[in-house]
N, C-alpha and C positions, 0 to 999 in steps of 0.2 A: 412541492418543494419537499416534503416529506419522501414522496414516491421515487423522487429523481436521488435522493441522498440514499435512501434502502437500495436501489437499483446500483448505482456507481460503487457503495461500500460492498455489496455482494460481489460484484464484476471484480474490484480491487481484491478483494480475498480471494476470488477465484484466480486471477492472474499470478499471485503469490505462491498460490498452490502449485500451479503448472511451471512457473519458474524453479519451484524447488525442484518438483521432479524431472525436468529438463536438464537441472544441474546433476542430479543422481547419476541421470543417463549419458551425461556428457555430450549432449545434443545441443541444438541451436537454441540460445535462451531468449529471453525477453529483454530487451534493452533497459537500461537504467532509466533513461530519461521516459519510457511508456510509466515504468511503475510511479515515479515521481511525480510524473503529469497528471498520473491518475487521482494521487494522493493529494495535488494541489489543487483538482476539479471537484473535491469533494469527499473523496474516497480515502482520506487520510486513516480514518478509524478501520476500514477494511486493512488497509497497508499495515497499520500497528499490530490489528489482529493476526495477520498473515505472519508477521515476523515474530510475534509471539508462540502462535500454534505450531508454526513448522518449523522453527528456529532458523530462520533465512534473512539474510540480511542483516542479522543482529551485530556483526562486527564491523560493519562501514558505517563511519561517522557519518557521512552523507545521509544514510537512512535515520540512524538512531538520534541524531540531533534534530534535522531538518522535519522528520514525520511528526513527531510530538507537537514542535513548534507550529505546524500547520492545522493539526487536530484543534490546538489551543485557540489558534487565530480564527478556525472557522467556527467552533465553539461560540467564541466573543461575538461574531458577526452574527452567527445565528439567533442570539438573545438580542 
């Protein structure tokens, strides 16, 4: 389980980085559904770190409200 969480969170951080780079270059973006789906499938910490490190999706309520809630729920379920 911890291996899965490590991999999914690393992938989530990577896709946040890539989406930020795509946004800077004005090229095709990663859909928000993919970002939120990754968070929902256990990658909420990676998405949240990506939001903080890359200043990406920080103004979207869909992200700054739902991702921390997902992280809290996942931490609760993990315990």
